[in-house]
C-alpha positions in Angstrom: 26.4 41.0 314.1 27.3 39.8 317.8 28.5 36.1 318.0 25.5 34.1 318.8 27.3 32.1 321.3 27.5 35.5 323.7 23.7 34.8 324.2 23.9 31.8 325.7 21.4 31.9 328.8 22.2 31.4 332.1 22.6 27.8 333.8 19.3 29.3 336.2 17.4 30.1 333.1 14.4 29.3 331.6 15.1 25.6 330.0 14.4 26.6 326.9 16.7 28.9 324.7 15.0 31.5 322.0 17.6 32.7 319.6 17.9 36.4 319.5 16.3 38.5 316.1 20.3 39.1 315.0 20.9 35.2 314.9 17.0 34.5 313.7 17.7 37.2 310.7 20.2 34.9 309.1 17.6 32.3 308.9 17.1 33.0 305.3 20.0 32.7 304.4 21.0 29.3 306.0 19.7 26.2 304.3 21.3 22.9 302.7 24.3 23.2 301.0 25.1 26.9 302.9 27.2 29.5 301.6 30.8 29.1 302.8 30.8 32.8 304.1 27.7 32.2 306.0 27.8 28.7 307.8 24.8 28.3 309.4 24.9 29.0 313.4 23.9 25.5 313.9 27.7 24.4 313.1 28.5 26.0 315.9 25.8 25.1 318.5 26.4 21.5 317.8 30.1 21.8 319.2 28.7 23.5 322.8 27.9 21.7 326.0 24.7 23.1 326.6 22.1 21.3 324.3 19.5 24.6 325.2 21.0 26.1 322.4 21.4 23.6 319.7 17.6 22.6 320.1 16.2 26.4 320.2 18.2 26.6 317.1 16.7 23.4 315.3 12.8 24.3 316.8 13.4 28.3 315.4 13.7 26.5 312.3 17.7 26.0 311.2 18.4 22.9 309.7 20.0 19.9 311.1 21.4 19.4 307.8 23.9 22.4 307.7 27.2 21.7 306.4 29.5 23.9 304.3 32.1 22.9 301.5 35.9 23.9 302.9 37.1 26.6 301.0 40.4 26.8 300.5 42.6 25.8 303.4 39.6 25.5 306.0 37.8 22.3 306.8 34.7 21.3 305.2 32.1 21.1 308.4 28.7 19.3 309.5 26.7 20.2 312.8 26.6 16.2 312.7 30.3 15.7 313.0 31.2 18.8 314.4 29.1 17.5 317.2 31.1 13.8 317.2 34.4 15.5 316.8 33.5 18.2 319.7 32.5 14.9 322.0 28.8 16.0 322.2 27.4 12.8 321.9 24.1 14.1 323.2 24.0 17.1 319.9 24.8 14.1 317.4 21.6 12.2 318.7 19.7 15.7 318.9 20.9 16.4 315.0 19.6 12.9 314.0 16.5 13.0 315.5 15.7 16.4 314.0 16.8 14.8 309.9 20.7 15.5 309.9 22.0 13.1 306.8 23.2 9.9 309.2 26.8 9.8 307.1 27.7 13.7 308.4 27.6 14.9 304.2 25.4 14.5 301.5 26.9 11.8 298.7 28.1 14.7 296.4 30.1 15.5 298.9 32.2 12.9 298.9 31.9 12.4 295.5 33.4 15.8 294.6 36.4 15.9 297.1 37.5 12.0 295.7 37.8 13.8 292.7 41.1 15.1 293.8 42.4 11.7 293.5 41.2 10.6 290.2 43.9 9.4 287.7 44.3 11.5 284.7 42.9 14.6 286.1 44.5 17.9 286.0 47.5 18.5 288.5 46.0 21.5 289.7 42.9 19.3 291.2 45.5 18.0 293.5 45.8 21.4 295.5 42.4 22.6 294.5 40.5 23.7 297.6 37.2 22.2 298.0 34.6 24.6 297.1 36.2 25.0 294.2 36.9 21.2 293.0 34.7 20.1 289.8 32.2 16.9 290.1 33.6 14.1 289.7 31.7 13.2 286.7 32.8 16.4 284.9 36.7 15.2 286.2 36.2 11.8 284.4 35.0 13.4 281.9 37.9 15.4 281.3 40.1 12.0 281.9 38.0 10.6 279.1 38.6 13.5 276.2 42.2 13.0 276.4 44.2 11.1 274.4 46.7 10.2 277.2 43.9 8.9 279.9 40.7 8.1 278.2 41.4 5.0 279.0 41.3 5.5 282.8 37.8 7.3 282.8 36.0 3.7 282.7 38.6 1.9 284.6 40.5 3.3 287.4 42.4 0.3 287.9 44.0 0.0 284.5 47.9 -0.7 283.8 50.2 2.4 283.9 49.6 4.7 281.1 52.7 5.6 279.0 51.7 9.2 280.1 52.2 8.5 283.7 55.2 6.2 283.1 56.5 9.8 281.8 55.5 11.7 284.4 57.5 9.5 287.1 60.3 9.8 284.8 60.8 13.5 285.1 59.6 13.4 288.9 60.3 12.0 292.2 57.3 9.7 294.0 56.5 7.0 296.3 57.0 3.8 294.5 53.7 2.6 295.4 51.6 5.5 294.0 51.7 8.4 292.0 54.1 11.4 291.6 51.3 14.0 291.9 50.5 12.6 295.3 47.2 14.3 297.0 47.7 14.6 300.9 44.4 13.7 302.8 44.1 17.0 304.6 45.5 19.5 301.8 44.1 21.9 300.9 41.5 21.5 303.1 40.2 18.6 305.3 38.3 16.3 303.0 34.5 15.7 304.0 34.5 12.9 307.1 32.2 10.7 307.3 30.5 10.6 310.5 31.8 6.5 311.1 34.7 7.6 310.5 34.2 10.6 313.1 32.9 8.1 315.7 35.9 6.4 315.0 38.4 8.5 315.5 36.8 9.9 319.0 36.7 5.8 320.0 32.9 6.6 320.5 31.8 2.6 319.7 28.3 3.4 321.5 27.7 6.3 318.5 28.8 4.6 316.2 26.2 2.5 316.7 23.8 4.9 316.9 24.7 6.2 313.7 24.4 2.7 312.0 20.9 2.7 313.4 19.8 5.9 311.4 20.9 5.2 308.0 25.0 5.4 308.1 26.3 3.7 305.6 29.4 1.3 306.1 29.1 -1.3 303.5 31.8 -0.6 300.9 34.5 -1.1 303.9 32.9 -4.9 304.4 33.5 -5.4 300.8 37.0 -8.2 300.8 40.0 -7.2 298.8 38.0 -5.1 296.7 37.6 -1.5 295.6 34.0 -1.3 297.2 30.8 -0.8 296.2 31.8 1.6 293.1 29.3 0.8 291.0 26.4 1.9 293.8 28.3 4.8 294.9 27.7 4.4 298.3 28.8 7.3 300.5 31.7 4.5 302.0 32.7 4.0 298.8 34.1 7.3 298.0 35.1 8.9 301.6 38.8 9.6 301.9 39.5 7.8 305.1 37.6 4.4 306.5 37.5 3.4 309.8 40.0 0.9 309.6 42.6 3.4 308.6 42.0 5.4 311.4 42.0 2.4 313.9 45.5 1.8 312.5 46.7 5.5 312.7 45.6 5.6 316.6 46.8 2.2 317.4 43.1 1.7 318.9 43.1 -2.0 319.3 40.0 -2.2 320.8 37.8 0.1 318.5 40.2 -2.3 315.6 38.2 -5.3 317.4 34.8 -3.8 317.5 35.3 -3.0 313.4 36.3 -6.6 312.5 33.5 -8.1 314.6 31.3 -5.6 312.6 32.9 -7.4 309.5 35.1 -4.5 308.4 38.0 -6.0 305.9 41.4 -5.7 306.5 42.3 -6.1 303.2 40.1 -3.4 301.1 41.1 -1.1 298.8 38.7 2.4 298.8 37.9 3.3 295.3 38.2 6.6 296.5 41.4 6.7 296.7 43.3 5.1 293.4 46.7 6.9 293.3 46.9 6.0 296.7 46.6 2.5 297.7 47.2 0.8 301.0 44.6 -1.1 302.6 44.7 -1.3 306.6 46.4 -4.0 306.9 49.3 -2.6 304.5 48.7 0.5 306.9 49.7 -1.2 310.1 52.9 -2.6 308.5 53.6 0.8 307.4 53.1 2.2 310.5 54.7 -0.6 312.5 52.3 -1.9 314.1 52.7 -5.7 315.2 49.7 -6.1 317.7 47.2 -4.9 314.8 48.7 -6.6 312.0 48.4 -9.6 313.8 45.1 -9.3 314.6 43.8 -8.7 311.0 45.9 -11.1 309.5 44.0 -14.0 309.7 40.9 -12.0 308.2 43.0 -10.7 305.6 44.0 -11.9 301.8 47.7 -12.0 302.3 48.2 -12.6 299.0 46.4 -9.6 297.3 48.6 -7.0 295.5 47.6 -3.1 295.6 45.4 -1.9 292.3 47.7 -0.1 289.7 51.3 -0.3 291.6 50.8 -4.1 292.0 52.5 -3.9 295.9 52.3 -6.7 297.7 51.9 -6.6 301.3 55.5 -8.3 301.5 57.0 -5.0 299.6 55.9 -2.8 301.5 57.3 -5.1 304.7 60.7 -4.9 303.0 60.4 -0.9 302.4 60.4 -0.5 306.4 63.8 -2.2 306.7 62.2 -3.5 309.7 64.1 -7.6 309.6 62.0 -8.4 312.8 58.7 -7.1 311.4 59.4 -8.9 308.0 60.0 -12.5 309.2 56.8 -12.3 311.8 54.8 -11.3 308.9 56.5 -14.1 306.8 55.8 -16.3 309.2 51.8 -15.8 308.3 52.3 -17.8 305.1 53.1 -21.3 304.4 56.2 -22.5 303.2 59.5 -21.2 304.1 60.7 -17.9 304.0 62.6 -18.5 301.1 59.6 -20.1 299.3 57.7 -16.7 300.1 60.3 -14.4 299.1 60.8 -16.1 295.9 57.2 -16.1 295.2 56.7 -12.1 295.5 56.1 -10.9 291.6 57.9 -7.1 290.7 55.5 -4.5 290.9 54.1 -2.3 288.3 57.3 -0.4 288.1 59.7 -3.5 288.1 60.6 -3.2 291.8 62.1 -6.5 292.9 62.3 -7.1 297.0 66.1 -5.7 296.3 65.2 -2.8 294.6 63.0 -1.5 297.4 65.5 -2.4 300.2 68.4 -0.5 298.0 65.7 2.7 297.6 66.8 5.8 299.0 63.9 7.3 302.0 63.4 10.2 300.3 64.7 12.7 298.0 66.3 14.8 301.2 68.9 11.6 300.9 69.8 11.6 297.3 72.9 12.8 295.9 71.1 15.6 293.6 74.0 17.8 293.1 75.3 15.0 290.4 73.3 15.4 287.2 73.6 11.6 286.9 71.8 10.4 289.9 69.8 13.4 289.5 68.6 11.7 286.2 68.3 8.2 287.0 66.7 8.1 290.7 63.0 8.8 290.9 61.7 6.6 293.0 62.0 6.8 296.9 61.2 4.2 299.9 59.3 6.7 302.0 55.4 5.2 303.5 55.0 8.6 304.7 51.8 10.3 303.4 53.3 13.6 304.4 56.1 13.3 302.7 57.0 16.3 299.7 59.5 16.2 297.5 62.0 19.0 297.6 61.9 22.0 295.8 64.2 23.0 293.5 65.3 25.9 291.6 68.3 26.1 288.8 68.8 29.7 289.7 67.4 32.0 292.5 63.7 32.8 291.8 62.0 36.2 291.5 61.2 37.9 294.8 57.5 37.5 294.3 56.0 36.5 297.4 54.3 33.3 295.8 54.6 29.7 296.7 55.3 27.3 293.6 52.4 25.6 292.6 54.2 21.9 293.5 55.3 22.9 296.6 52.0 22.7 298.6 52.9 25.2 301.0 56.6 25.3 300.6 58.3 28.4 299.9 60.0 28.5 296.6 62.6 30.9 298.2 64.0 28.5 300.2 66.9 26.0 299.8 66.2 22.5 299.7 66.9 21.0 303.2 69.1 17.4 302.0 70.5 15.2 305.0 73.6 16.2 306.4 73.7 12.7 307.7 72.9 9.2 306.6 69.6 8.0 306.8 68.8 6.7 310.5 68.0 3.4 308.9 71.8 2.8 307.3 72.8 0.2 309.0 69.3 -1.7 308.8 69.4 -1.4 304.9 72.0 -3.4 305.1 70.8 -6.4 307.4 68.2 -6.1 305.4 69.8 -6.6 301.9 72.1 -9.7 303.2 69.3 -11.3 304.8 67.4 -11.5 301.3 70.7 -12.6 299.6 70.4 -15.6 302.0 67.3 -16.1 300.3 66.9 -15.0 296.8 69.4 -15.5 293.6 72.4 -13.7 293.3 71.3 -12.7 289.8 68.4 -10.7 291.6 71.5 -8.2 291.4 71.3 -7.7 287.8 67.3 -7.5 287.5 66.4 -3.6 286.4 62.9 -1.6 287.0 61.5 0.4 283.9 64.0 2.9 284.7 66.8 -0.2 283.8 67.8 0.6 287.4 69.5 -2.4 289.5 69.5 -2.3 293.1 73.0 -1.2 293.0 72.2 1.8 290.9 70.2 3.3 294.0 72.7 2.3 296.4 74.9 4.7 294.5 72.9 7.3 294.0 72.7 8.3 297.5 74.6 11.3 298.9 76.1 9.3 302.1 76.9 5.3 300.6 77.6 2.3 302.2 81.0 1.3 300.3 81.2 -1.7 302.4 77.7 -2.9 301.4 78.3 -1.7 298.0 81.9 -3.6 297.5 80.3 -6.7 299.2 77.4 -6.8 296.4 79.7 -6.2 293.8 81.8 -9.3 294.8 78.8 -11.6 294.3 78.9 -13.4 291.0 76.9 -11.2 289.4 77.6 -7.9 291.5 80.5 -7.0 288.8 77.8 -7.7 285.8 75.1 -5.7 287.6 78.0 -3.0 288.3 78.4 -1.9 284.8 75.1 -2.4 283.7 73.6 0.6 282.0 70.1 2.1 282.4 67.8 4.0 280.7 69.8 7.2 280.2 73.3 5.3 279.7 74.1 5.2 283.2 75.7 2.8 285.4 75.8 2.1 289.5 79.6 2.8 288.7 79.2 6.1 286.9 76.4 7.3 289.5 79.1 6.4 292.2 82.0 8.1 290.5 79.6 11.3 289.6 78.3 11.6 293.3 82.0 11.7 294.6 83.0 14.4 291.9 79.5 16.2 293.0 80.7 16.9 296.5 82.4 20.3 296.1 79.0 21.5 294.9 76.8 20.4 298.1 76.6 23.7 299.5 75.1 25.3 296.1 71.8 25.5 296.5 70.8 26.4 292.9 72.0 23.7 290.0 71.6 24.5 286.3 69.9 21.2 285.7 67.5 21.6 288.3 63.7 21.8 287.5 60.8 22.5 290.0 59.7 19.7 291.7 
């Protein structure tokens, strides 16, 4: 069939557009919940500048509700959201006038996409294409039937389970989230709500027009909660909130617009239990100080994330931006020392010194040392796109396939370890010295769930800071911390010595103790 856009009438033709027979012949196959192989022409017409084409299709009976669930490596699409992202506000209004879902997609689409983020889900759901995702209720039923995860079926915010902790001890992950971390745009783009789309294109007038037609923003106005999960309103399950988008875009004008509408910067979305970061912590992670200053008076600065119990101060320390840390601490009552000493450890037992000492990511970890490889599992990165390196004990069989955990990285590629110290090498030392000016020296002996002290992390990297390690060892608690054994029986001293001994292996791209990441 000839692409319908080739039937666009010239500008001097009749005002009314009548779809040709080839296009009309697809009408009976176009319906709400359209097959992914047969996207309706309204999806494409919504993005065109000539509104006559869209009007003609709608008049001929094509539905304004047309959408497709994203097949593997393809986006979810709806006519309304396509129009918004194409900057066709007039087309969006036409679609709304013809009954388009004001949220962009039916509720079940948001629920289905959110199943990729459920705690206790089968691991393959993390990389399952949108059109193959099971319904949320089905995934929760699976969680309920497993002895390891049954408690999570009724309470996704419950404490970390033994099964989850076991996975952490053999995987590599962010300190603030799960091991099998799902990207919001992998393997397909998740369904974008119409309001998030309007935010992304910075169209506040269209945003208000969508609200007038029934688009839902109620969950995003819940202060410091996990959204209206019981009612299951669309904004509860959308993967991205408008505030997240304005922080990503550093759009101060739209930020003020949303805050005036009552959006809460400390809201934790119920759809993202596995990657819990609210808008104000995201502003810290992305070093958007203006946005942070605007949100801080409206946020509960004492809130910690669900499950992992990460405080705003934890995120600030992880940036190693001492200026941002001090600036944020100025928003609290009391001196810097009082505030810092009041911050509890995370659910993984990380204190502030642990977080400042963590490797940025696994490219900096001394993976060629068996002791370092075995002992270190959490990293400081706040990047949502980071993926653990793919490691092989031997050269993989050349089959053209990709490793399941690689999320698109070929298993045949050698791991790309950092050849130089991290860019924030000096900043790490500055923050650690600052913390020791505020905290008791005994904090150096503090152990996390792996039994690691801050010195374990500093000793585990490929490029160690000998000056900083020696300074810490000379502190009153330094020698005891240096010889404290972790859960695998290794001290920080052991890690440093093992790391140095492994330097002759750094050119090797396979190690016998490596497991696929």
